[in-house]
C-alpha positions in Angstrom: 79.5 27.7 51.4 82.3 25.4 52.0 85.7 27.2 52.1 88.6 25.9 50.2 92.2 26.9 50.5 94.2 28.6 47.8 96.4 25.5 47.6 93.4 23.3 46.9 92.0 25.6 44.3 95.4 25.8 42.5 95.7 22.0 42.6 92.2 21.5 41.3 92.9 24.0 38.5 96.1 22.1 37.6 94.3 18.8 37.6 91.4 20.0 35.5 93.9 21.5 33.0 95.9 18.3 32.8 92.9 16.1 32.4 91.5 18.4 29.7 94.9 18.3 27.8 95.0 14.5 28.2 91.4 14.1 26.9 92.2 16.3 23.8 95.4 14.3 23.2 93.6 11.0 23.5 90.9 12.1 21.1 93.6 13.2 18.5 95.4 9.8 19.0 92.2 7.9 18.5 91.4 9.8 15.3 94.9 9.1 14.1 95.2 5.5 15.1 91.7 4.2 14.4 90.3 5.9 11.3 86.6 5.3 10.9 86.6 3.9 7.4 88.0 0.4 6.9 88.9 1.0 3.3 90.7 4.2 4.2 92.8 2.2 6.7 93.8 -0.4 4.1 94.7 2.2 1.4 96.8 4.3 3.9 98.7 1.2 5.0 99.3 0.2 1.4 100.5 3.7 0.4 102.8 3.7 3.4 104.2 0.3 2.3 104.9 1.8 -1.2 106.7 4.7 0.4 108.9 2.3 2.4 109.7 0.2 -0.7 110.6 3.4 -2.7 113.0 4.5 0.0 114.6 1.1 0.1 115.2 1.0 -3.6 119.0 0.9 -4.4 120.8 0.8 -7.8 124.4 -0.1 -7.9 126.4 -1.0 -11.1 123.1 -1.3 -13.0 121.7 -3.8 -10.6 118.5 -3.1 -8.7 118.0 -4.2 -5.0 115.7 -3.4 -2.2 117.3 -2.8 1.2 114.4 -3.3 3.6 114.2 -2.7 7.2 114.6 -6.0 9.2 111.0 -5.9 10.4 109.6 -5.5 6.9 111.9 -8.2 5.5 110.8 -10.6 8.2 107.2 -9.8 7.5 107.5 -10.6 3.8 109.4 -13.8 4.5 107.0 -15.0 7.2 103.7 -14.3 5.5 104.0 -15.0 1.7 100.2 -15.5 1.5 99.4 -12.0 2.9 102.2 -9.8 1.5 104.4 -9.5 -1.6 106.1 -6.9 -3.8 107.9 -6.7 -7.2 110.1 -4.2 -8.9 110.0 -4.2 -12.7 111.3 -2.0 -15.5 109.1 -0.5 -18.1 109.3 -3.6 -20.3 107.9 -5.7 -17.4 111.2 -7.5 -16.6 111.3 -8.4 -12.9 114.3 -6.9 -11.1 113.4 -7.5 -7.5 110.7 -9.4 -5.6 109.7 -10.9 -2.2 109.9 -14.6 -1.4 107.9 -17.1 -3.3 104.3 -17.5 -2.3 100.6 -17.2 -3.4 100.6 -13.4 -3.0 103.7 -13.0 -5.2 102.3 -15.4 -7.9 99.0 -13.4 -8.0 100.9 -10.1 -8.1 103.0 -11.3 -11.1 100.0 -12.3 -13.2 97.7 -9.4 -12.4 96.6 -6.8 -14.9 98.2 -3.3 -14.8 95.0 -1.6 -13.5 94.1 -4.3 -10.9 93.6 -3.0 -7.3 92.3 -6.1 -5.6 93.2 -9.8 -5.7 92.1 -13.0 -4.1 94.4 -15.9 -3.4 93.8 -19.3 -1.7 95.6 -20.3 1.4 95.4 -23.8 2.9 92.2 -22.9 4.9 90.5 -20.0 3.3 90.5 -17.4 0.5 92.7 -14.3 1.3 91.7 -10.9 -0.1 94.6 -8.7 -1.2 94.8 -4.9 -1.8 97.2 -3.9 -4.5 98.9 -0.6 -5.4 101.8 0.4 -7.7 104.0 3.4 -8.3 106.4 4.5 -11.0 109.8 5.6 -9.8 112.6 7.3 -11.8 116.2 6.5 -10.7 119.3 7.5 -12.7 117.2 8.4 -15.7 115.4 5.0 -15.8 111.8 4.2 -14.9 110.8 1.5 -12.6 107.5 0.2 -11.4 107.0 -0.9 -7.7 104.0 -3.1 -6.9 102.9 -4.1 -3.4 100.1 -6.3 -2.1 98.8 -6.7 1.4 95.9 -8.8 2.7 93.0 -7.2 4.6 93.4 -9.5 7.5 97.1 -8.7 7.8 96.6 -4.9 7.8 93.7 -5.0 10.2 95.3 -7.4 12.6 98.5 -5.4 12.7 96.6 -2.2 13.0 94.6 -3.5 15.9 97.6 -5.0 17.7 99.6 -1.8 17.2 96.7 0.3 18.3 96.2 -1.7 21.5 99.9 -1.6 22.4 100.1 2.1 21.5 97.0 2.8 23.7 98.5 0.9 26.6 101.7 2.8 26.3 99.9 6.1 26.0 97.7 5.4 29.0 100.7 4.3 31.1 102.7 7.3 30.0 99.8 9.7 30.6 99.3 8.3 34.1 102.9 8.6 35.1 103.0 12.1 33.5 99.9 13.2 35.4 101.2 11.8 38.7 104.6 13.5 38.2 102.9 16.7 37.2 100.7 16.7 40.3 103.7 16.0 42.6 105.7 18.8 41.0 102.7 21.2 41.0 102.0 20.4 44.7 105.7 21.2 45.6 105.7 24.3 43.5 102.4 25.6 44.9 103.7 25.0 48.5 106.9 26.9 47.6 104.9 29.7 46.0 102.6 30.0 49.0 105.4 30.0 51.6 106.0 33.8 51.3 102.2 34.3 51.6 102.1 32.3 54.8 105.0 34.3 56.2 103.1 37.5 55.3 100.0 36.2 57.0 102.0 35.3 60.1 103.6 38.8 60.2 100.1 40.4 59.8 98.8 38.3 62.7 101.5 39.7 65.0 100.7 43.4 64.2 98.9 45.1 67.1 98.5 48.6 68.6 102.0 48.4 70.1 103.7 47.7 66.7 101.7 49.5 64.1 104.9 50.6 62.5 105.5 47.0 61.2 105.0 46.4 57.5 104.6 43.3 55.4 107.4 42.4 53.1 106.7 41.6 49.4 109.9 39.6 48.8 109.2 36.4 47.0 105.5 37.1 46.6 103.8 36.8 43.1 103.4 40.1 41.3 99.6 39.7 41.4 99.6 39.8 45.3 102.0 42.7 45.6 99.2 45.4 45.1 97.2 43.7 47.9 100.2 43.8 50.3 100.9 47.4 49.3 97.3 48.3 50.0 97.5 46.6 53.3 100.7 48.4 54.2 99.0 51.7 53.2 96.1 50.9 55.5 98.5 50.2 58.3 100.2 53.5 57.7 96.8 55.3 57.9 96.0 53.4 61.1 99.3 54.3 62.6 98.8 57.9 61.7 95.3 57.8 63.2 96.5 56.1 66.3 99.3 58.7 66.7 96.9 61.6 66.2 94.5 60.0 68.7 97.3 59.8 71.3 98.4 63.3 70.7 94.7 64.4 70.9 94.3 62.7 74.2 97.5 64.2 75.6 96.5 67.7 74.4 93.0 67.4 75.8 94.3 66.3 79.1 96.7 69.2 79.2 94.0 71.7 78.2 91.6 70.5 80.9 94.2 70.2 83.6 94.5 73.9 84.4 90.8 74.8 84.8 90.2 71.6 86.8 93.1 72.5 89.1 91.6 76.0 89.6 88.2 74.6 90.3 89.6 72.1 92.8 91.5 75.0 94.6 88.4 77.1 94.8 86.5 74.2 96.3 89.2 73.3 98.8 89.4 77.0 100.0 85.8 76.6 101.1 84.5 79.7 99.4 84.3 81.5 96.1 86.3 84.6 96.3 86.2 85.4 92.6 82.9 84.1 91.1 83.6 85.8 87.7 86.9 83.9 87.4 85.2 80.6 88.4 82.4 81.2 85.8 85.0 81.9 83.2 86.9 78.7 83.9 83.7 76.6 83.9 82.6 78.2 80.7 86.0 77.5 79.1 85.8 73.8 80.2 82.2 73.5 78.9 83.3 74.9 75.6 86.3 72.6 75.4 84.3 69.6 76.3 81.6 70.6 73.7 84.2 71.0 71.0 85.9 67.8 72.0 82.6 66.0 71.5 82.1 67.7 68.2 85.6 66.7 67.0 85.0 63.1 68.0 81.7 63.1 66.2 82.9 64.6 62.9 86.0 62.4 62.9 83.8 59.3 62.4 82.5 58.8 58.8 79.5 56.8 59.9 78.1 59.8 61.8 77.3 61.6 58.5 73.9 61.4 56.8 74.2 62.8 53.3 71.1 64.3 51.7 70.4 67.1 49.2 71.1 70.4 51.0 70.6 74.0 49.8 73.5 76.3 50.9 71.0 79.0 51.5 70.9 77.4 55.0 73.9 79.7 55.6 71.4 82.4 56.4 70.3 80.3 59.5 73.9 80.3 60.7 74.2 84.1 60.2 71.0 84.6 62.2 72.2 82.2 64.9 75.4 84.3 65.5 73.6 87.7 65.3 73.9 88.1 69.1 77.7 87.4 69.1 78.1 89.8 66.2 76.2 92.5 68.1 78.4 92.0 71.2 81.5 92.4 69.0 80.0 95.3 67.1 80.5 93.5 63.8 78.1 93.2 61.0 77.5 89.9 59.1 77.0 90.3 55.4 75.5 87.3 53.5 76.4 87.2 49.8 74.9 84.8 47.3 76.8 84.2 44.0 74.9 82.6 41.2 71.7 80.5 41.5 70.7 78.4 44.5 73.4 75.7 44.8 72.4 72.3 46.1 74.7 69.5 47.1 74.9 66.2 48.9 75.9 66.9 52.5 75.1 66.4 56.2 73.0 69.4 57.3 74.2 69.3 60.9 77.9 69.1 59.9 77.6 72.0 57.4 75.9 74.1 60.1 78.9 73.4 62.5 81.3 74.2 59.7 79.8 77.6 58.9 79.3 78.4 62.6 82.9 77.8 63.4 84.2 79.8 60.5 81.9 82.7 61.3 82.7 82.6 65.0 86.4 82.6 64.2 86.0 85.6 61.9 83.8 87.5 64.5 86.4 87.0 67.2 89.2 88.4 65.0 87.3 91.2 63.2 87.8 94.7 64.5 84.7 96.5 65.8 82.5 98.4 63.3 83.7 96.1 60.4 82.0 93.6 58.2 82.4 89.8 58.1 81.3 88.5 54.7 79.8 85.0 54.2 79.8 84.2 50.5 77.9 81.2 49.1 78.1 80.0 45.5 78.2 76.9 43.4 81.5 75.1 44.2 82.7 77.6 46.9 82.0 78.9 50.4 84.1 81.7 51.9 84.2 83.7 55.1 86.2 86.9 55.2 86.9 89.5 57.9 88.5 92.8 57.7 91.1 92.2 60.4 94.9 92.1 60.1 94.9 88.6 58.6 97.0 85.6 59.6 100.8 86.0 60.1 102.8 84.0 57.6 104.5 82.0 60.4 101.1 81.0 61.8 99.6 79.7 58.6 101.0 76.2 58.6 99.4 75.6 62.1 95.9 76.9 61.5 94.2 73.5 61.3 96.2 71.8 64.0 94.2 70.7 67.1 94.6 72.8 70.2 96.8 75.3 68.4 96.1 79.0 69.2 97.8 82.0 67.9 99.3 84.8 69.9 96.2 86.9 69.4 93.6 84.2 70.1 90.6 85.1 72.2 90.5 83.9 75.7 87.6 81.5 75.3 89.2 79.6 72.4 90.2 76.0 72.7 92.1 75.8 69.4 89.7 73.2 67.9 87.3 75.2 65.7 89.3 75.1 62.5 90.4 71.5 63.2 86.7 70.6 63.3 86.1 72.4 60.0 88.9 70.5 58.4 87.5 67.1 59.6 84.0 68.0 58.2 85.5 69.1 54.8 87.6 65.9 54.5 84.6 63.8 55.3 82.6 65.4 52.5 85.5 65.3 50.0 85.9 69.1 50.1 89.0 71.3 50.5 89.4 74.1 53.0 92.3 76.6 52.9 93.3 80.2 53.8 93.4 82.6 50.9 96.9 84.1 51.2 96.2 87.0 48.8 93.0 88.3 50.5 92.9 91.3 52.7 92.1 90.2 56.2 91.6 86.5 56.9 89.6 84.7 54.2 88.9 81.0 54.5 87.6 79.2 51.4 85.8 75.9 51.2 86.0 74.5 47.7 83.3 72.0 46.8 83.5 69.8 43.7 80.2 70.2 41.8 78.7 68.1 39.0 79.2 69.6 35.6 75.4 70.0 35.1 75.3 72.2 38.2 75.8 75.9 37.4 
């Protein structure tokens, strides 16, 4: 498909609108100037002439006179065969008239109800249309009669129509040309802020993600688009900042065990294999969690499908050995009927595993860790001392570890849980009123699911 610029589209829309308006105007003018019925044209012209004569009627000191416009007076003087008028009183006495001619003679001798007359000119017979009107002025009644020939009316109408049409076409052409010039200038002026915004957007890169597009001078219809673009930039900037912090923290966390391993290798012997195994295990766990965090942070890695939350039993069974080592019992509690939701099975397994692992490491021996599953909520609760109030704001931060964190922790477990919940549109939080530490995942469920 051929691409067109916004300027071209706006100009085309303005041109189409202008041509449509001109077409409608031309049609209305044609209907007004050239009526379809010949008889209608003749009668309308004659009625208009009676209106002019009535408006020209003047009475001063008992005398009657017609003060005609110069063009009308010249017409009656120049064409006595084709036009004439008389003004009489009720007794038939003539008070005013046009110049002498065949049309006036015929008008004087016609019957009162006559509407058409025929007079002879030097070359041919001339057909006249006749009309009359009674007028009351200063308490007295007068009769105005007017006659016009068919050829005069039609010839004048055609001549006037042609001149009027030429004037209209010329005026419309100039108007359309001026309109297009002004529209082009206004559209260019209107698009100038948009071009500036486009140029500013083209200059934005990883090193200046803090830049924002300005909405000054932009049409109100484009401001939501610019605001959405600025909001997207803000999210990108935040993601880029989090990524940089993540890389810095990851490098810091891996630096110490790598340095220890390097020292052991350079010494040429392993004097403390248990310490070396602990360091390599810590690195392996950190690398594994880093890979998990990178995977759950990308939305395209999720495959949503119907999933029964009874899969939590698999997670509890998977962590049975760790629970036995910690002398902690895992209790699985189901609330309500079997809940089914759209979720990624692998991500949900990681979510529940991290929550249970976190609870097992912080639960005192000979206590119970409860995994509750119900429609709209999953919770994991231990019977430990809970989370200190000053630590609660940092629980889901990457690489953050509390003062009582176990030695093998990398501070990424809860951060991974948060990423998984956000990817599914769920909410995870610590229940501040529970005894021990209770983490709750709230899942919006359809109304039909109970």
